[in-house]
Phi, psi and omega in degrees: 000130179275110182278125177300144179290321185227121176245129174248144183226129168267110187274098187237145173117006180300315181295316179295322177302315180292317181299321180297338182252007180067029183250159175294154181304328181299329178296323176295322178293323177301312180291331176297324177297319178297322177296323176301312181299314180300318185290322176298315179297317181295318180299316179296317180297326184272357177086017174291136183268322182232131177230121180244121183248131178274098186273319185201122183270163178293341177276345184290348178295345179280356178289165179304143184302323181296320180292319179297318179300319179291321177298318178293324177296317178295324177297316178300315181299317181298311183296321180288321187272331190255344184301313181297321180293319176300318181295318179299329182265015175063034179261132176264128179255132175223138178251129176249151183123169180283135180259000185298322183273351180280148180292156186299322182290327177291317178300320179296319178297319178297312182297320178297318180294318179295318180293320180295321188259007191296337181261003180283152185214012178287317179214135176260107181262117179248125178246124179270115180235133185049048186249139171216128188290323178299316179296321178300316182294316179296318179296318179294321179296319178295319179294321178297315180298317178298319179299317181296318180295314182296326182265000179065034181257135178288127178292119178226173177302319183294316180291324178296317180298325182277314191264328184303311182300339180290346181260000176284156180293341181258023189300337184262004182230153180289158177295152180297139171281323182218140175244124178254133170237128180271170172083002176092349177288144184237069175206165184251358165050051173061039182241118174051048184298315179292315187290337185264021182305322181235026179279143173276134181259135175233120179251127180238146179281351178299129176286145188307317181300340179265356185290139180207196186300320181298322178293321179294318177297321179296319178295320178294321178297319178294319176304319182291344178273349182279150174253106185274116185254338181052041176087353182267166175262127179272124181292142180274000000 
C-alpha cells in the first residue's frame, strides 16, 4: 500500500453525532477530540509524514457563544494535556491560521507547543485554527506584491509562481495528497484552496467522533485506486 505523504482532514459531524444520541453538541466536540488523538496515532503508525486537521474555521465564530467557549476550553485542554505526549512521540506541532482573535493564553500554549516540538520529525501535525483559505490567499498575494515592490522586481507569472507560495501559511510543507472529509458532506469549506489544486478527495459518511484507524486505512486504500495525472495524459 502506497501511504500518502500528506493527508488533510476536514473533521465534520460532531454536532450530528451528539444529536443522534440526544446529547448536547458539546458532547460531540469532546468525542471529536478523542478522534483527533486516535487519528494522530494512526497516521504515525501508518507512516504518514504530514497530517493537517481543520480544527476551527474563521467562519466558526458565528456559532453560539456557549459552543465557542466550550471549543476554546477543549483546545486549551488538548494543548496542555497532549503537547508533552506529542513531543515524546517525536511529533512536531504547528498551528496555521490567524491568532489575532484567539485569547492570549491560547496563543501562549500554541507557541510553547510549537517551540517544544520544533525539532521533531516523525510526524508533522498541522492544526488549522481560525483559518480561512480565501483570507490566506489574499494575505499571501499582498505580501508577494510588497516583496516585489521592495525588491524592485516586476510582478510576472514566473515571479508569482516562484515567490507567491512562499507567503502561504503552509510554505514549509508539501501540498496534500489526499483530503478526507467526514460526515458525508462533499465540499471543502474554504480549506486549503490553493494547496488542494491536485489533491484527491475522499468523502466518508463516518461522523468525525467515530473516525479511527480503520477509516484512515480505508481512505488510503481509496487513494491508492486513483490515477493521479496532475493535468497530464497517461499513456496506455
